[in-house]
All heavy atoms as TSV, in Angstrom:
chain	resi	resn	atom	element	x	y	z
A	1	MET	N	N	8.891	-6.912	4.756
A	1	MET	CA	C	10.008	-6.969	3.847
A	1	MET	C	C	9.600	-6.311	2.530
A	1	MET	O	O	8.569	-6.638	1.963
A	1	MET	CB	C	10.424	-8.417	3.626
A	1	MET	CG	C	11.488	-8.589	2.574
A	1	MET	SD	S	12.197	-10.216	2.569
A	1	MET	CE	C	13.774	-9.822	3.252
A	2	LEU	N	N	10.403	-5.371	2.092
A	2	LEU	CA	C	10.182	-4.703	0.809
A	2	LEU	C	C	10.806	-5.580	-0.268
A	2	LEU	O	O	11.998	-5.858	-0.224
A	2	LEU	CB	C	10.847	-3.325	0.827
A	2	LEU	CG	C	10.794	-2.513	-0.457
A	2	LEU	CD1	C	9.368	-2.038	-0.708
A	2	LEU	CD2	C	11.714	-1.308	-0.354
A	3	THR	N	N	9.994	-6.069	-1.211
A	3	THR	CA	C	10.533	-6.939	-2.250
A	3	THR	C	C	10.844	-6.187	-3.536
A	3	THR	O	O	11.735	-6.569	-4.275
A	3	THR	CB	C	9.574	-8.116	-2.552
A	3	THR	OG1	O	8.288	-7.601	-2.869
A	3	THR	CG2	C	9.468	-9.042	-1.348
A	4	ALA	N	N	10.118	-5.097	-3.816
A	4	ALA	CA	C	10.382	-4.278	-4.998
A	4	ALA	C	C	9.797	-2.888	-4.795
A	4	ALA	O	O	8.734	-2.742	-4.197
A	4	ALA	CB	C	9.784	-4.917	-6.243
A	5	ALA	N	N	10.489	-1.888	-5.308
A	5	ALA	CA	C	10.051	-0.501	-5.134
A	5	ALA	C	C	8.932	-0.118	-6.091
A	5	ALA	O	O	8.136	0.760	-5.793
A	5	ALA	CB	C	11.233	0.448	-5.314
A	6	GLY	N	N	8.863	-0.745	-7.236
A	6	GLY	CA	C	7.854	-0.389	-8.223
A	6	GLY	C	C	8.248	0.866	-8.988
A	6	GLY	O	O	9.380	1.327	-8.912
A	7	GLU	N	N	7.295	1.424	-9.719
A	7	GLU	CA	C	7.573	2.579	-10.573
A	7	GLU	C	C	7.643	3.891	-9.803
A	7	GLU	O	O	8.281	4.835	-10.239
A	7	GLU	CB	C	6.499	2.681	-11.658
A	7	GLU	CG	C	6.547	1.551	-12.664
A	7	GLU	CD	C	5.466	1.689	-13.719
A	7	GLU	OE1	O	4.935	2.791	-13.912
A	7	GLU	OE2	O	5.157	0.669	-14.348
A	8	LYS	N	N	6.982	3.968	-8.665
A	8	LYS	CA	C	6.923	5.216	-7.888
A	8	LYS	C	C	7.925	5.154	-6.737
A	8	LYS	O	O	7.556	5.238	-5.564
A	8	LYS	CB	C	5.516	5.440	-7.369
A	8	LYS	CG	C	4.498	5.572	-8.484
A	8	LYS	CD	C	3.111	5.731	-7.942
A	8	LYS	CE	C	2.101	5.806	-9.072
A	8	LYS	NZ	N	0.738	5.871	-8.571
A	9	LYS	N	N	9.191	5.038	-7.079
A	9	LYS	CA	C	10.242	4.841	-6.081
A	9	LYS	C	C	10.321	5.992	-5.079
A	9	LYS	O	O	10.545	5.772	-3.900
A	9	LYS	CB	C	11.588	4.646	-6.787
A	9	LYS	CG	C	12.696	4.245	-5.863
A	9	LYS	CD	C	13.921	3.703	-6.567
A	9	LYS	CE	C	14.469	4.616	-7.605
A	9	LYS	NZ	N	15.753	4.176	-8.144
A	10	ILE	N	N	10.103	7.213	-5.521
A	10	ILE	CA	C	10.185	8.366	-4.623
A	10	ILE	C	C	9.124	8.273	-3.530
A	10	ILE	O	O	9.403	8.530	-2.355
A	10	ILE	CB	C	10.070	9.689	-5.417
A	10	ILE	CG1	C	11.298	9.856	-6.300
A	10	ILE	CG2	C	9.895	10.872	-4.482
A	10	ILE	CD1	C	11.225	11.009	-7.275
A	11	ASN	N	N	7.908	7.880	-3.897
A	11	ASN	CA	C	6.847	7.724	-2.902
A	11	ASN	C	C	7.176	6.611	-1.913
A	11	ASN	O	O	6.895	6.732	-0.719
A	11	ASN	CB	C	5.507	7.429	-3.583
A	11	ASN	CG	C	4.995	8.614	-4.366
A	11	ASN	OD1	O	5.358	9.752	-4.103
A	11	ASN	ND2	N	4.171	8.345	-5.352
A	12	VAL	N	N	7.778	5.540	-2.404
A	12	VAL	CA	C	8.158	4.423	-1.531
A	12	VAL	C	C	9.244	4.886	-0.557
A	12	VAL	O	O	9.189	4.577	0.631
A	12	VAL	CB	C	8.619	3.203	-2.361
A	12	VAL	CG1	C	9.126	2.092	-1.457
A	12	VAL	CG2	C	7.487	2.703	-3.247
A	13	ILE	N	N	10.209	5.653	-1.052
A	13	ILE	CA	C	11.271	6.176	-0.188
A	13	ILE	C	C	10.665	7.044	0.917
A	13	ILE	O	O	11.051	6.939	2.091
A	13	ILE	CB	C	12.314	6.971	-1.003
A	13	ILE	CG1	C	13.103	6.021	-1.910
A	13	ILE	CG2	C	13.271	7.732	-0.080
A	13	ILE	CD1	C	13.971	6.719	-2.939
A	14	LYS	N	N	9.694	7.883	0.584
A	14	LYS	CA	C	9.030	8.732	1.590
A	14	LYS	C	C	8.362	7.884	2.660
A	14	LYS	O	O	8.454	8.187	3.855
A	14	LYS	CB	C	8.001	9.642	0.922
A	14	LYS	CG	C	8.609	10.759	0.110
A	14	LYS	CD	C	7.515	11.592	-0.547
A	14	LYS	CE	C	8.091	12.662	-1.447
A	14	LYS	NZ	N	7.047	13.424	-2.146
A	15	GLU	N	N	7.678	6.829	2.255
A	15	GLU	CA	C	7.003	5.961	3.225
A	15	GLU	C	C	8.011	5.212	4.090
A	15	GLU	O	O	7.805	5.056	5.287
A	15	GLU	CB	C	6.057	4.975	2.534
A	15	GLU	CG	C	4.853	5.626	1.901
A	15	GLU	CD	C	3.948	6.372	2.871
A	15	GLU	OE1	O	3.996	6.134	4.090
A	15	GLU	OE2	O	3.181	7.225	2.409
A	16	VAL	N	N	9.107	4.743	3.493
A	16	VAL	CA	C	10.150	4.052	4.269
A	16	VAL	C	C	10.718	5.003	5.317
A	16	VAL	O	O	10.935	4.617	6.470
A	16	VAL	CB	C	11.262	3.497	3.345
A	16	VAL	CG1	C	12.483	3.061	4.153
A	16	VAL	CG2	C	10.738	2.327	2.517
A	17	ARG	N	N	10.922	6.258	4.947
A	17	ARG	CA	C	11.420	7.250	5.909
A	17	ARG	C	C	10.417	7.448	7.042
A	17	ARG	O	O	10.802	7.545	8.210
A	17	ARG	CB	C	11.681	8.581	5.215
A	17	ARG	CG	C	12.885	8.534	4.296
A	17	ARG	CD	C	13.213	9.884	3.736
A	17	ARG	NE	N	13.747	10.729	4.815
A	17	ARG	CZ	C	13.794	12.051	4.765
A	17	ARG	NH1	N	13.331	12.692	3.715
A	17	ARG	NH2	N	14.297	12.733	5.755
A	18	THR	N	N	9.133	7.497	6.725
A	18	THR	CA	C	8.097	7.661	7.736
A	18	THR	C	C	8.081	6.474	8.698
A	18	THR	O	O	8.000	6.646	9.911
A	18	THR	CB	C	6.710	7.802	7.070
A	18	THR	OG1	O	6.728	8.933	6.206
A	18	THR	CG2	C	5.607	7.952	8.092
A	19	ILE	N	N	8.181	5.276	8.153
A	19	ILE	CA	C	8.090	4.056	8.956
A	19	ILE	C	C	9.331	3.859	9.826
A	19	ILE	O	O	9.234	3.512	10.997
A	19	ILE	CB	C	7.882	2.828	8.042
A	19	ILE	CG1	C	6.497	2.906	7.387
A	19	ILE	CG2	C	8.049	1.523	8.801
A	19	ILE	CD1	C	6.298	1.945	6.232
A	20	THR	N	N	10.510	4.099	9.248
A	20	THR	CA	C	11.747	3.742	9.935
A	20	THR	C	C	12.429	4.896	10.642
A	20	THR	O	O	13.238	4.672	11.536
A	20	THR	CB	C	12.772	3.162	8.934
A	20	THR	OG1	O	13.093	4.176	7.970
A	20	THR	CG2	C	12.246	1.930	8.244
A	21	GLY	N	N	12.161	6.121	10.214
A	21	GLY	CA	C	12.874	7.258	10.779
A	21	GLY	C	C	14.263	7.439	10.191
A	21	GLY	O	O	15.064	8.215	10.706
A	22	LEU	N	N	14.560	6.725	9.115
A	22	LEU	CA	C	15.863	6.840	8.455
A	22	LEU	C	C	15.981	8.171	7.727
A	22	LEU	O	O	14.979	8.794	7.385
A	22	LEU	CB	C	16.045	5.713	7.420
A	22	LEU	CG	C	16.179	4.291	7.942
A	22	LEU	CD1	C	16.183	3.312	6.768
A	22	LEU	CD2	C	17.446	4.130	8.759
A	23	GLY	N	N	17.214	8.565	7.449
A	23	GLY	CA	C	17.460	9.741	6.639
A	23	GLY	C	C	17.193	9.430	5.170
A	23	GLY	O	O	16.961	8.274	4.796
A	24	LEU	N	N	17.259	10.454	4.345
A	24	LEU	CA	C	16.955	10.295	2.924
A	24	LEU	C	C	17.891	9.298	2.247
A	24	LEU	O	O	17.448	8.397	1.537
A	24	LEU	CB	C	17.026	11.654	2.222
A	24	LEU	CG	C	16.757	11.656	0.720
A	24	LEU	CD1	C	15.366	11.107	0.427
A	24	LEU	CD2	C	16.891	13.053	0.157
A	25	LYS	N	N	19.194	9.425	2.453
A	25	LYS	CA	C	20.157	8.537	1.794
A	25	LYS	C	C	19.969	7.088	2.240
A	25	LYS	O	O	19.977	6.177	1.416
A	25	LYS	CB	C	21.587	8.983	2.079
A	25	LYS	CG	C	22.618	8.106	1.381
A	25	LYS	CD	C	24.027	8.531	1.692
A	25	LYS	CE	C	25.103	7.716	1.038
A	25	LYS	NZ	N	24.810	6.409	0.552
A	26	GLU	N	N	19.771	6.886	3.544
A	26	GLU	CA	C	19.607	5.525	4.062
A	26	GLU	C	C	18.325	4.883	3.533
A	26	GLU	O	O	18.315	3.707	3.158
A	26	GLU	CB	C	19.596	5.522	5.598
A	26	GLU	CG	C	20.920	5.882	6.227
A	26	GLU	CD	C	21.168	7.388	6.323
A	26	GLU	OE1	O	20.279	8.191	5.959
A	26	GLU	OE2	O	22.280	7.760	6.745
A	27	ALA	N	N	17.243	5.657	3.493
A	27	ALA	CA	C	15.978	5.139	2.969
A	27	ALA	C	C	16.105	4.827	1.482
A	27	ALA	O	O	15.613	3.803	1.011
A	27	ALA	CB	C	14.849	6.133	3.204
A	28	LYS	N	N	16.778	5.693	0.734
A	28	LYS	CA	C	16.981	5.473	-0.705
A	28	LYS	C	C	17.793	4.203	-0.927
A	28	LYS	O	O	17.462	3.383	-1.790
A	28	LYS	CB	C	17.692	6.681	-1.312
A	28	LYS	CG	C	17.914	6.589	-2.800
A	28	LYS	CD	C	18.551	7.881	-3.321
A	28	LYS	CE	C	18.768	7.845	-4.802
A	28	LYS	NZ	N	20.006	7.241	-5.204
A	29	ASP	N	N	18.857	4.008	-0.143
A	29	ASP	CA	C	19.688	2.806	-0.266
A	29	ASP	C	C	18.883	1.547	0.053
A	29	ASP	O	O	19.022	0.529	-0.629
A	29	ASP	CB	C	20.901	2.895	0.661
A	29	ASP	CG	C	21.915	3.940	0.201
A	29	ASP	OD1	O	21.832	4.400	-0.963
A	29	ASP	OD2	O	22.786	4.305	1.020
A	30	LEU	N	N	18.016	1.620	1.076
A	30	LEU	CA	C	17.193	0.471	1.435
A	30	LEU	C	C	16.242	0.124	0.284
A	30	LEU	O	O	16.135	-1.037	-0.104
A	30	LEU	CB	C	16.404	0.780	2.704
A	30	LEU	CG	C	15.653	-0.385	3.334
A	30	LEU	CD1	C	15.584	-0.207	4.842
A	30	LEU	CD2	C	14.269	-0.547	2.781
A	31	VAL	N	N	15.582	1.130	-0.279
A	31	VAL	CA	C	14.619	0.900	-1.358
A	31	VAL	C	C	15.320	0.368	-2.603
A	31	VAL	O	O	14.851	-0.572	-3.230
A	31	VAL	CB	C	13.826	2.193	-1.666
A	31	VAL	CG1	C	12.998	2.047	-2.930
A	31	VAL	CG2	C	12.935	2.559	-0.490
A	32	GLU	N	N	16.456	0.957	-2.947
A	32	GLU	CA	C	17.175	0.514	-4.146
A	32	GLU	C	C	17.812	-0.857	-3.957
A	32	GLU	O	O	18.093	-1.540	-4.935
A	32	GLU	CB	C	18.233	1.549	-4.526
A	32	GLU	CG	C	17.614	2.817	-5.083
A	32	GLU	CD	C	18.626	3.889	-5.437
A	32	GLU	OE1	O	19.804	3.782	-5.029
A	32	GLU	OE2	O	18.226	4.842	-6.128
A	33	GLY	N	N	18.033	-1.264	-2.733
A	33	GLY	CA	C	18.638	-2.564	-2.452
A	33	GLY	C	C	17.630	-3.673	-2.244
A	33	GLY	O	O	17.981	-4.747	-1.763
A	34	ALA	N	N	16.355	-3.408	-2.563
A	34	ALA	CA	C	15.298	-4.409	-2.360
A	34	ALA	C	C	15.643	-5.699	-3.077
A	34	ALA	O	O	16.250	-5.647	-4.139
A	34	ALA	CB	C	13.964	-3.862	-2.853
A	35	PRO	N	N	15.345	-6.855	-2.539
A	35	PRO	CA	C	14.533	-7.086	-1.347
A	35	PRO	C	C	15.328	-6.881	-0.050
A	35	PRO	O	O	16.440	-7.364	0.084
A	35	PRO	CB	C	14.101	-8.541	-1.490
A	35	PRO	CG	C	15.163	-9.181	-2.307
A	35	PRO	CD	C	15.690	-8.098	-3.215
A	36	LYS	N	N	14.728	-6.133	0.865
A	36	LYS	CA	C	15.330	-5.857	2.170
A	36	LYS	C	C	14.249	-5.768	3.232
A	36	LYS	O	O	13.116	-5.404	2.952
A	36	LYS	CB	C	16.094	-4.533	2.152
A	36	LYS	CG	C	17.362	-4.571	1.359
A	36	LYS	CD	C	18.407	-3.764	2.038
A	36	LYS	CE	C	19.706	-3.945	1.267
A	36	LYS	NZ	N	20.777	-3.243	1.822
A	37	THR	N	N	14.658	-6.059	4.463
A	37	THR	CA	C	13.758	-5.924	5.600
A	37	THR	C	C	13.650	-4.454	5.959
A	37	THR	O	O	14.658	-3.771	6.103
A	37	THR	CB	C	14.290	-6.730	6.798
A	37	THR	OG1	O	14.400	-8.096	6.407
A	37	THR	CG2	C	13.377	-6.602	8.003
A	38	VAL	N	N	12.430	-3.965	6.102
A	38	VAL	CA	C	12.206	-2.561	6.444
A	38	VAL	C	C	12.230	-2.390	7.956
A	38	VAL	O	O	12.908	-1.527	8.486
A	38	VAL	CB	C	10.868	-2.050	5.860
A	38	VAL	CG1	C	10.590	-0.627	6.304
A	38	VAL	CG2	C	10.892	-2.135	4.342
A	39	LYS	N	N	11.487	-3.239	8.665
A	39	LYS	CA	C	11.419	-3.128	10.120
A	39	LYS	C	C	11.125	-4.503	10.697
A	39	LYS	O	O	10.344	-5.256	10.129
A	39	LYS	CB	C	10.331	-2.127	10.501
A	39	LYS	CG	C	10.467	-1.580	11.878
A	39	LYS	CD	C	9.796	-0.223	11.991
A	39	LYS	CE	C	10.092	0.325	13.373
A	39	LYS	NZ	N	9.829	1.724	13.480
A	40	GLU	N	N	11.746	-4.815	11.833
A	40	GLU	CA	C	11.564	-6.119	12.458
A	40	GLU	C	C	10.918	-5.971	13.831
A	40	GLU	O	O	10.948	-4.894	14.426
A	40	GLU	CB	C	12.915	-6.822	12.626
A	40	GLU	CG	C	13.596	-7.165	11.327
A	40	GLU	CD	C	14.932	-7.855	11.523
A	40	GLU	OE1	O	15.727	-7.383	12.356
A	40	GLU	OE2	O	15.161	-8.860	10.834
A	41	GLY	N	N	10.364	-7.075	14.334
A	41	GLY	CA	C	9.815	-7.113	15.681
A	41	GLY	C	C	8.516	-6.349	15.854
A	41	GLY	O	O	8.233	-5.847	16.933
A	42	LEU	N	N	7.729	-6.268	14.805
A	42	LEU	CA	C	6.459	-5.537	14.855
A	42	LEU	C	C	5.315	-6.464	15.215
A	42	LEU	O	O	5.372	-7.663	14.944
A	42	LEU	CB	C	6.152	-4.919	13.492
A	42	LEU	CG	C	7.108	-3.883	12.950
A	42	LEU	CD1	C	6.746	-3.558	11.513
A	42	LEU	CD2	C	7.072	-2.636	13.789
A	43	SER	N	N	4.259	-5.889	15.762
A	43	SER	CA	C	3.035	-6.660	15.951
A	43	SER	C	C	2.435	-6.896	14.567
A	43	SER	O	O	2.733	-6.176	13.617
A	43	SER	CB	C	2.049	-5.886	16.828
A	43	SER	OG	O	1.576	-4.738	16.142
A	44	LYS	N	N	1.580	-7.899	14.473
A	44	LYS	CA	C	0.951	-8.207	13.182
A	44	LYS	C	C	0.139	-7.005	12.689
A	44	LYS	O	O	0.131	-6.696	11.506
A	44	LYS	CB	C	0.060	-9.435	13.332
A	44	LYS	CG	C	-0.519	-9.926	12.037
A	44	LYS	CD	C	-0.500	-11.432	12.004
A	44	LYS	CE	C	-0.962	-11.958	10.683
A	44	LYS	NZ	N	0.104	-12.402	9.843
A	45	GLU	N	N	-0.503	-6.307	13.615
A	45	GLU	CA	C	-1.311	-5.131	13.260
A	45	GLU	C	C	-0.434	-4.032	12.648
A	45	GLU	O	O	-0.777	-3.459	11.608
A	45	GLU	CB	C	-2.015	-4.614	14.513
A	45	GLU	CG	C	-2.924	-3.438	14.275
A	45	GLU	CD	C	-3.588	-2.984	15.567
A	45	GLU	OE1	O	-4.354	-3.787	16.141
A	45	GLU	OE2	O	-3.332	-1.853	15.976
A	46	ASP	N	N	0.693	-3.732	13.293
A	46	ASP	CA	C	1.600	-2.704	12.768
A	46	ASP	C	C	2.199	-3.132	11.437
A	46	ASP	O	O	2.336	-2.322	10.525
A	46	ASP	CB	C	2.725	-2.394	13.763
A	46	ASP	CG	C	2.256	-1.544	14.932
A	46	ASP	OD1	O	1.193	-0.901	14.821
A	46	ASP	OD2	O	2.968	-1.524	15.947
A	47	ALA	N	N	2.568	-4.408	11.333
A	47	ALA	CA	C	3.152	-4.910	10.084
A	47	ALA	C	C	2.170	-4.744	8.933
A	47	ALA	O	O	2.550	-4.300	7.844
A	47	ALA	CB	C	3.553	-6.376	10.243
A	48	ASN	N	N	0.901	-5.059	9.169
A	48	ASN	CA	C	-0.112	-4.917	8.127
A	48	ASN	C	C	-0.322	-3.450	7.762
A	48	ASN	O	O	-0.485	-3.105	6.592
A	48	ASN	CB	C	-1.428	-5.558	8.559
A	48	ASN	CG	C	-1.375	-7.067	8.517
A	48	ASN	OD1	O	-0.686	-7.646	7.701
A	48	ASN	ND2	N	-2.086	-7.704	9.422
A	49	LYS	N	N	-0.316	-2.572	8.769
A	49	LYS	CA	C	-0.498	-1.135	8.525
A	49	LYS	C	C	0.648	-0.596	7.657
A	49	LYS	O	O	0.419	0.104	6.672
A	49	LYS	CB	C	-0.555	-0.383	9.856
A	49	LYS	CG	C	-0.755	1.113	9.704
A	49	LYS	CD	C	-0.897	1.791	11.049
A	49	LYS	CE	C	0.491	2.077	11.596
A	49	LYS	NZ	N	0.484	2.907	12.805
A	50	PHE	N	N	1.883	-0.946	8.015
A	50	PHE	CA	C	3.037	-0.483	7.249
A	50	PHE	C	C	3.050	-1.083	5.852
A	50	PHE	O	O	3.416	-0.423	4.878
A	50	PHE	CB	C	4.347	-0.800	7.976
A	50	PHE	CG	C	4.541	-0.011	9.252
A	50	PHE	CD1	C	5.228	-0.544	10.313
A	50	PHE	CD2	C	4.025	1.269	9.392
A	50	PHE	CE1	C	5.418	0.170	11.481
A	50	PHE	CE2	C	4.200	2.000	10.558
A	50	PHE	CZ	C	4.912	1.449	11.612
A	51	ALA	N	N	2.647	-2.341	5.726
A	51	ALA	CA	C	2.587	-2.989	4.414
A	51	ALA	C	C	1.600	-2.259	3.519
A	51	ALA	O	O	1.877	-2.021	2.335
A	51	ALA	CB	C	2.208	-4.455	4.560
A	52	GLU	N	N	0.445	-1.876	4.064
A	52	GLU	CA	C	-0.551	-1.146	3.278
A	52	GLU	C	C	-0.021	0.219	2.850
A	52	GLU	O	O	-0.278	0.671	1.736
A	52	GLU	CB	C	-1.856	-0.999	4.069
A	52	GLU	CG	C	-2.641	-2.292	4.196
A	52	GLU	CD	C	-2.960	-2.941	2.862
A	52	GLU	OE1	O	-3.380	-2.238	1.921
A	52	GLU	OE2	O	-2.769	-4.166	2.752
A	53	MET	N	N	0.721	0.900	3.739
A	53	MET	CA	C	1.312	2.199	3.397
A	53	MET	C	C	2.269	2.047	2.210
A	53	MET	O	O	2.251	2.844	1.273
A	53	MET	CB	C	2.070	2.772	4.600
A	53	MET	CG	C	1.187	3.257	5.722
A	53	MET	SD	S	2.091	3.665	7.229
A	53	MET	CE	C	3.106	5.042	6.696
A	54	LEU	N	N	3.103	1.008	2.261
A	54	LEU	CA	C	4.078	0.793	1.194
A	54	LEU	C	C	3.396	0.377	-0.105
A	54	LEU	O	O	3.770	0.825	-1.181
A	54	LEU	CB	C	5.116	-0.244	1.621
A	54	LEU	CG	C	6.082	0.226	2.707
A	54	LEU	CD1	C	6.859	-0.948	3.284
A	54	LEU	CD2	C	7.035	1.285	2.172
A	55	LYS	N	N	2.374	-0.471	-0.005
A	55	LYS	CA	C	1.640	-0.895	-1.205
A	55	LYS	C	C	0.947	0.300	-1.858
A	55	LYS	O	O	0.925	0.418	-3.079
A	55	LYS	CB	C	0.616	-1.978	-0.851
A	55	LYS	CG	C	1.231	-3.326	-0.570
A	55	LYS	CD	C	0.164	-4.324	-0.170
A	55	LYS	CE	C	0.779	-5.639	0.251
A	55	LYS	NZ	N	-0.240	-6.576	0.774
A	56	ALA	N	N	0.386	1.184	-1.036
A	56	ALA	CA	C	-0.286	2.372	-1.564
A	56	ALA	C	C	0.705	3.288	-2.292
A	56	ALA	O	O	0.330	3.982	-3.230
A	56	ALA	CB	C	-0.968	3.139	-0.431
A	57	ALA	N	N	1.970	3.243	-1.867
A	57	ALA	CA	C	3.004	4.046	-2.513
A	57	ALA	C	C	3.538	3.389	-3.781
A	57	ALA	O	O	4.327	3.975	-4.506
A	57	ALA	CB	C	4.148	4.305	-1.532
A	58	GLY	N	N	3.132	2.138	-4.039
A	58	GLY	CA	C	3.529	1.454	-5.262
A	58	GLY	C	C	4.538	0.339	-5.079
A	58	GLY	O	O	5.013	-0.246	-6.043
A	59	ALA	N	N	4.879	0.012	-3.830
A	59	ALA	CA	C	5.873	-1.034	-3.570
A	59	ALA	C	C	5.234	-2.404	-3.556
A	59	ALA	O	O	4.032	-2.554	-3.369
A	59	ALA	CB	C	6.556	-0.775	-2.230
A	60	THR	N	N	6.072	-3.420	-3.719
A	60	THR	CA	C	5.666	-4.812	-3.532
A	60	THR	C	C	6.217	-5.226	-2.174
A	60	THR	O	O	7.402	-5.054	-1.911
A	60	THR	CB	C	6.260	-5.712	-4.632
A	60	THR	OG1	O	5.884	-5.187	-5.904
A	60	THR	CG2	C	5.763	-7.137	-4.489
A	61	VAL	N	N	5.335	-5.744	-1.319
A	61	VAL	CA	C	5.683	-6.013	0.077
A	61	VAL	C	C	5.342	-7.444	0.440
A	61	VAL	O	O	4.366	-8.003	-0.050
A	61	VAL	CB	C	4.908	-5.055	1.008
A	61	VAL	CG1	C	5.260	-5.287	2.457
A	61	VAL	CG2	C	5.161	-3.609	0.632
A	62	GLU	N	N	6.153	-8.018	1.315
A	62	GLU	CA	C	5.913	-9.361	1.840
A	62	GLU	C	C	6.087	-9.295	3.350
A	62	GLU	O	O	7.065	-8.745	3.836
A	62	GLU	CB	C	6.923	-10.322	1.224
A	62	GLU	CG	C	6.802	-11.750	1.681
A	62	GLU	CD	C	7.861	-12.634	1.038
A	62	GLU	OE1	O	8.244	-12.372	-0.116
A	62	GLU	OE2	O	8.301	-13.561	1.713
A	63	ILE	N	N	5.128	-9.856	4.101
A	63	ILE	CA	C	5.240	-9.888	5.555
A	63	ILE	C	C	5.756	-11.255	5.956
A	63	ILE	O	O	5.211	-12.279	5.550
A	63	ILE	CB	C	3.880	-9.602	6.224
A	63	ILE	CG1	C	3.429	-8.195	5.869
A	63	ILE	CG2	C	3.978	-9.781	7.745
A	63	ILE	CD1	C	2.046	-7.835	6.373
A	64	LYS	N	N	6.818	-11.250	6.751
A	64	LYS	CA	C	7.390	-12.517	7.213
A	64	LYS	C	C	7.317	-12.603	8.711
A	64	LYS	O	O	7.344	-11.649	9.411
A	64	LYS	CB	C	8.852	-12.632	6.793
A	64	LYS	CG	C	8.999	-12.838	5.309
A	64	LYS	CD	C	10.415	-13.161	4.957
A	64	LYS	CE	C	10.524	-13.480	3.489
A	64	LYS	NZ	N	11.818	-13.944	3.110
């Protein structure tokens, strides 16, 4: 779950697009609408990997 985009919103949008396969507008809407679920039904390993990608881009992330 993406809880906040942080200061580097463009980088977070790029990572959300990579993770979800969404288009630019959909990824931007998801990031700007935080807190939102990015992806569901992941293994714990994948969830941690994606969380690290988003954190590295400057986002605040919570795994549920």
